[in-house]
C-alpha positions in Angstrom: -72.0 26.9 -14.2 -71.6 26.6 -10.5 -71.3 30.3 -9.8 -70.6 31.8 -6.5 -72.3 29.1 -4.5 -69.2 26.9 -4.8 -67.8 28.9 -1.9 -70.5 27.6 0.4 -68.8 24.2 0.2 -65.8 25.6 2.0 -67.3 26.3 5.4 -64.0 26.8 7.2 -60.7 26.5 5.4 -58.8 28.9 7.8 -58.1 27.3 11.1 -59.6 29.3 14.0 -61.4 28.7 17.2 -64.4 31.0 17.6 -66.6 31.7 20.6 -69.4 29.4 19.8 -71.4 29.9 22.9 -73.9 27.1 24.0 -74.6 25.7 20.5 -75.8 22.4 22.0 -79.1 24.0 23.1 -79.7 25.2 19.5 -79.0 22.0 17.6 -80.5 18.6 18.4 -78.5 15.4 17.6 -79.9 13.5 14.6 -81.8 10.3 15.3 -79.8 8.6 12.5 -76.1 9.2 12.4 -75.0 11.0 9.2 -71.6 12.3 8.1 -70.9 15.8 7.1 -68.5 16.1 4.2 -65.5 18.5 4.5 -62.4 18.7 2.3 -58.9 20.0 2.9 -55.5 20.0 1.3 -52.6 18.0 2.8 -50.5 19.8 5.4 -53.4 22.0 6.5 -54.8 22.2 10.0 -58.5 21.7 10.5 -61.1 21.8 13.3 -64.1 19.5 13.7 -66.6 20.9 16.2 -68.9 18.4 17.9 -72.1 20.2 16.9 -74.4 18.4 19.2 -74.3 16.4 22.4 -76.6 15.9 25.4 -76.4 18.7 28.0 -75.5 16.2 30.7 -72.3 15.2 28.8 -69.4 17.1 30.3 -66.8 15.7 27.9 -66.7 13.9 24.5 -64.5 11.2 23.0 -63.4 11.4 19.4 -63.1 8.3 17.2 -61.4 7.8 13.9 -62.5 5.1 11.5 -61.0 4.7 8.0 -64.0 2.7 6.7 -67.4 2.2 8.3 -67.2 -1.6 7.8 -63.8 -1.8 9.3 -63.5 -3.0 12.9 -60.3 -0.9 13.5 -61.2 2.2 15.4 -58.7 4.7 16.8 -59.6 6.6 20.0 -58.4 10.2 19.8 -58.7 11.3 23.4 -57.5 10.5 26.9 -61.2 10.0 27.9 -61.1 13.3 29.7 -61.3 15.6 26.7 -58.2 17.5 27.7 -55.7 16.5 25.1 -53.5 19.5 24.2 -50.7 19.4 21.6 -48.2 22.1 20.8 -48.6 22.7 17.0 -45.1 24.0 16.7 -43.7 20.6 17.6 -45.7 18.7 15.1 -43.6 17.0 12.4 -44.7 16.2 8.9 -45.7 12.6 8.5 -46.0 11.8 12.2 -48.7 9.6 13.4 -52.2 11.0 13.8 -52.1 10.3 17.6 -49.3 12.9 17.8 -51.0 15.5 15.7 -54.4 16.2 17.4 -55.8 18.2 20.2 -59.3 18.6 21.8 -60.5 22.0 22.9 -64.0 22.9 23.9 -65.4 19.6 22.5 -63.7 20.3 19.1 -61.2 18.0 17.5 -58.2 19.8 15.9 -55.9 17.9 13.6 -52.5 19.5 12.8 -50.8 19.1 9.4 -53.3 16.7 8.0 -52.0 13.9 5.7 -53.8 11.9 3.0 -54.0 9.0 5.4 -56.1 11.1 7.8 -59.0 10.9 5.4 -61.9 8.9 6.9 -64.7 9.1 9.4 -64.5 11.1 12.6 -67.1 10.7 15.2 -67.7 12.5 18.6 -69.5 10.6 21.3 -69.0 9.0 24.7 -66.5 6.5 26.1 -69.3 3.9 25.9 -69.6 4.2 22.2 -72.7 6.4 21.9 -72.1 8.7 18.9 -73.5 12.3 18.6 -72.1 13.6 15.3 -69.9 12.5 12.5 -67.7 13.9 9.7 -66.5 12.5 6.4 -63.1 14.1 6.0 -61.3 14.2 2.6 -57.7 15.2 2.7 -56.6 15.7 -0.9 -52.9 15.1 -1.7 -50.4 17.7 -3.0 -47.9 15.3 -4.6 -50.0 15.2 -7.9 -51.4 18.8 -7.7 -51.9 20.6 -11.0 -50.2 24.0 -11.1 -51.2 26.7 -13.6 -49.1 29.9 -14.0 -51.5 32.4 -15.4 -48.8 34.8 -16.4 -47.5 32.1 -18.8 -51.0 31.7 -20.4 -51.6 28.4 -18.6 -55.1 27.6 -17.7 -56.9 25.6 -14.9 -58.5 22.3 -15.6 -61.8 22.3 -17.4 -64.9 20.6 -16.0 -65.5 17.0 -16.9 -69.0 15.8 -17.7 -69.9 12.1 -17.8 -73.0 10.1 -18.0 -73.4 9.5 -14.2 -71.2 12.2 -12.7 -69.4 15.5 -13.3 -66.1 16.7 -12.0 -65.1 20.3 -11.3 -62.8 22.3 -9.2 -63.9 24.6 -6.3 -61.5 27.4 -5.9 -60.9 29.4 -2.7 -60.4 33.1 -2.8 -57.1 34.5 -4.0 -54.5 35.0 -1.2 -53.1 38.4 -0.6 -49.9 39.4 -2.3 -47.0 37.6 -0.7 -44.7 40.6 -0.9 -45.1 44.3 -0.7 -43.3 47.1 -2.5 -41.9 44.7 -5.1 -43.4 42.2 -7.5 -45.1 39.4 -5.6 -47.3 36.4 -6.3 -50.8 35.2 -5.4 -52.1 31.7 -5.0 -55.6 30.3 -5.4 -56.1 26.7 -4.2 -58.7 24.5 -5.8 -60.1 21.2 -4.5 -61.7 18.5 -6.6 -65.5 18.0 -6.3 -68.0 15.7 -7.9 -71.7 16.0 -8.7 -73.8 12.8 -9.1 -77.2 11.5 -8.2 -75.5 8.2 -7.2 -74.0 9.5 -3.9 -74.6 7.7 -0.7 -77.5 9.4 1.1 -76.0 8.8 4.5 -73.4 11.6 3.8 -74.5 15.2 4.3 -73.3 17.8 1.8 -73.6 21.5 1.6 -75.4 21.2 -1.7 -77.5 18.3 -3.0 -75.6 15.6 -4.9 -72.3 17.5 -4.6 -69.4 16.2 -2.5 -65.6 16.2 -2.6 -63.8 13.7 -4.8 -62.3 11.7 -2.0 -65.6 11.4 0.0 -66.8 8.0 1.0 -70.2 9.0 -0.4 -68.8 8.4 -3.9 -69.6 4.9 -5.3 -66.6 2.6 -5.6 -67.0 2.2 -9.3 -66.4 5.9 -9.8 -63.2 6.1 -7.8 -60.9 5.0 -10.6 -62.1 7.7 -12.9 -62.2 10.4 -10.2 -58.6 9.7 -9.3 -57.6 11.0 -12.8 -58.4 14.5 -11.6 -56.2 16.2 -8.9 -56.5 19.3 -6.8 -54.9 22.4 -8.4 -53.4 25.8 -7.6 -53.3 28.9 -9.8 -50.5 31.4 -9.4 -50.3 34.9 -10.8 -48.1 38.0 -10.3 -49.2 40.9 -8.1 -48.0 44.3 -6.8 -49.1 45.6 -3.4 -47.9 48.7 -1.5 -46.3 48.3 1.9 -48.3 49.5 4.9 -47.0 52.7 6.5 -44.8 52.0 9.5 -44.8 54.0 12.7 -42.0 56.6 12.6 -39.2 56.3 15.2 -39.2 58.5 18.2 -37.6 62.0 17.9 -34.5 61.1 19.9 -33.8 57.9 18.0 -34.3 59.7 14.7 -31.8 62.4 15.7 -29.2 59.8 16.7 -29.7 58.0 13.4 -29.3 61.3 11.4 -26.0 62.0 13.3 -24.6 58.6 12.6 -25.7 58.8 9.0 -23.9 62.1 8.6 -20.7 60.6 10.0 -20.8 58.1 7.1 -21.8 55.1 9.2 -25.3 53.9 8.3 -26.9 52.2 11.3 -27.2 48.4 10.8 -30.5 47.6 12.4 -32.1 44.3 11.4 -35.6 44.7 10.0 -36.7 41.3 11.2 -35.6 38.8 13.8 -32.7 36.7 12.5 -32.1 33.0 13.3 -28.7 31.5 12.8 -28.3 28.0 11.4 -25.1 25.9 10.9 -25.3 22.9 8.6 -22.6 20.5 7.4 -22.1 20.3 3.6 -24.1 17.7 1.5 -26.9 17.7 4.2 -30.6 18.5 3.6 -32.4 21.5 5.2 -36.1 22.4 5.4 -36.9 26.0 6.6 -40.5 26.9 7.8 -41.8 30.4 8.0 -42.7 31.2 11.6 -46.5 31.4 12.1 -47.3 30.5 8.5 -49.8 27.9 7.4 -50.3 26.3 3.9 -53.2 28.6 3.1 -51.2 31.7 3.9 -49.4 33.9 1.3 -45.7 33.1 1.9 -42.6 34.1 -0.1 -38.9 33.5 0.2 -35.8 35.6 -0.7 -32.2 34.6 -0.8 -30.6 37.9 0.3 -31.9 40.3 -2.4 -32.8 37.6 -4.8 -36.5 36.8 -5.0 -37.3 33.1 -5.1 -40.5 33.2 -7.2 -42.7 30.1 -7.4 -42.6 30.4 -11.2 -39.0 29.1 -11.0 -38.7 27.5 -7.5 -42.1 25.7 -6.9 -41.6 22.0 -6.6 -42.3 20.2 -9.8 -41.5 23.1 -12.1 -38.3 21.2 -13.1 -37.5 17.5 -13.0 -34.5 17.8 -10.7 -34.6 20.6 -8.2 -32.1 21.0 -5.4 -33.7 24.2 -4.0 -37.5 24.4 -4.1 -40.6 25.6 -2.3 -43.3 23.0 -1.5 -47.0 23.5 -1.4 -46.9 23.8 2.3 -44.7 27.0 1.9 -41.5 25.3 3.2 -38.1 26.1 1.6 -36.1 23.0 0.8 -32.3 22.9 0.3 -30.9 19.6 -0.7 -27.2 18.6 -0.7 -26.0 21.9 0.7 -23.2 23.6 -1.0 -20.9 26.5 -0.1 -22.9 28.7 -2.4 -26.0 28.2 -0.3 -24.4 30.3 2.5 -26.7 33.4 2.7 -29.5 35.0 4.7 -32.9 33.7 3.7 -35.9 36.1 4.4 -39.5 34.9 4.8 -42.6 36.9 3.9 -45.9 36.1 5.4 -49.1 37.8 4.3 -47.2 40.5 2.4 -44.9 41.4 5.3 -41.3 40.3 5.9 -41.3 38.5 9.3 -38.1 36.5 9.7 -34.6 35.9 8.5 -32.5 32.7 8.6 -28.7 33.2 8.3 -27.3 29.9 7.0 -23.6 29.0 7.3 -22.0 25.9 5.9 -19.5 24.4 8.4 -16.6 22.3 7.2 -14.8 20.1 9.8 -11.0 20.8 9.9 -8.8 18.0 8.9 -7.2 16.2 11.8 -3.7 14.8 11.5 -3.5 11.2 12.7 -0.7 9.9 14.8 0.8 6.4 14.3 -0.7 5.3 17.6 -4.3 6.0 16.5 -6.5 2.9 16.0 -7.3 4.0 12.5 -3.6 4.4 11.6 -2.7 1.0 13.1 -5.5 -0.6 11.1 -4.4 1.0 7.8 -0.7 0.1 8.4 -1.7 -3.5 9.2 -3.9 -3.8 6.1 -1.2 -2.3 3.9 1.4 -4.7 5.4 -0.7 -7.8 4.9 -1.5 -6.7 1.3 2.1 -6.1 0.6 3.1 -9.5 2.0 0.5 -11.3 0.0 1.5 -9.5 -3.3 5.2 -10.2 -2.6 4.5 -13.9 -1.9 2.5 -14.2 -5.2 5.3 -12.4 -7.1 8.0 -14.9 -5.8 5.8 -17.9 -6.4 5.3 -16.9 -10.0 9.1 -16.4 -10.6 10.0 -19.7 -8.8 7.5 -21.6 -11.0 8.9 -20.0 -14.2 12.5 -20.9 -13.2 11.5 -24.5 -12.6 9.9 -24.7 -16.0 13.1 -23.4 -17.7 15.4 -25.9 -15.8 13.2 -28.9 -16.6 11.7 -28.6 -20.1 9.1 -31.1 -21.1 11.3 -32.8 -23.7 14.2 -33.5 -21.3 12.4 -36.3 -19.4 13.7 -39.8 -20.0 10.2 -41.0 -20.5 9.9 -39.0 -23.7 13.3 -40.1 -25.3 13.1 -42.3 -28.4 14.3 -45.8 -27.9 17.4 -46.5 -30.1 
């Protein structure tokens, strides 16, 4: 029904900063502030360009407001427009003030969370606004997964009296592995079509906006929450790109070593080494990968396919891959000791050698505080138990020596 124009709704899902030139001379600021609707999936990084500002303004200030009627406003700048954050140090679930950066008047939010949904405005420190966004970050905790190889299907469109719900899918990712069977993902976000949308919100198509947009009337929200974003997964097979042959001298040395029966052990990818104590939790991230990338994980030569290891496939999963492409290992065991390889965009890029460290047992001496405490506790307990034992036996002996019938008070008068 919606055809190929659905893709127009997704104006920029991949995070990149382009050379925009002097766009402010081409676009005039609107007389009445409106909000442009954009939607993303949780854990993604997005950029909001300040599309218009007066030429005399040398810097902009970004504001975040959850609701327009709320008086709580967060300022996302140091008032100089020079905030820079290293994205590699951003942690999941950290506060928004620690996950943003401003570059060339654009606001960049790293690893967006559901709580980051709301209104973003660029303006001046005096509160003069130039441009606004209505950001909808859709959660992954209730995402619907369809494995097409298992004859599973994506959600069907919903048509109601006042609104319709449908999923807008992004393009298929590339194959996450090469030379062997891999997998492809296709992310879909929830969108709604209705003539009841708030006209203050600007959308790519008339009467169409994302399901979490503030343009949706409040009475629709309860029904819209019944539909979640989704992801479709299917198998794929892609050839590996041809790699540059080694130099002649290196190849000759390799051939000589191979003839001697010793195969050269050269790592294909950089290896990182991790030591973890048993029963601890570990989360491994693929270097340079983002949630929208095609990422795969291997445990040695064993392929960790999403059809078996994607979070939510089983009720209780100790080892799983989340929707942000992170590998989770909970309650580490000795059997988890291995080298885990990471594929990004169809190419193996890194390895993680995991070893489980067991602390050696230390023999305690009698002078240790722990030993003194244990001996004192054992001694006190033994003394209490011994005292109770003697008290019970003494009371039993007294009862035998003085039976109740032997008292003169109970003798019959002759």
